[in-house]
C-alpha angles and dihedrals in degrees: 000000000000113000102173126008129194099223097183097055094085091051097049103035144041104229110222106172132001132208135191114228133180118229132214109235138161120242093256091052091051091051090048092051093046088057086054097248118145144064138235094189098119097017124126139175119248118198122194137155093285100049146285125306135194105226131191095007110147113229111162121208117265111267093231095063123073100170098089103035094104098051102025119113111197091199097052124139112265126200119240119213111225133151118256091247091055091046092052091048091051092048091053092048093050091055090064113094115265097010124123139162119245134179112244103182145337114228141168127241117190095301106344132084112225134186122215109214127183138199103234142180119215119250124233121236093256090053090053092050091049092052092050090049092051091048091050092050092049091050091051092050092049091048092052092048091051092051093055 
């Protein structure tokens, strides 16, 4: 079940490989995500020697808790849980020119919250225009087929 989706990632990037990562969250953050609050609009993945982190993702505190409103930062850095083999593969991919790692979506499995991350390459402006043109043509075709 998708909780939060990054809608602009398909427009701005070519997705090459995707990974499933766990994420360290507090209980109030989990409740907030399960009620589908949050945004990945400006979020990105930062990889360093110690691990991978989800940065600038907006996860507001759950409305039922008032204990952490004073000290809680909704844009804080959150640790991603990946295997060492996956981390090494991601580090090698980032070193290539033009490659980056972006969060695609946050979703729930039975009892865990997972983040789908992808190794991506940025699109040029002409690629974006071409995608928009294809989408527009497909929408027109679907609209005509529905009317008949």
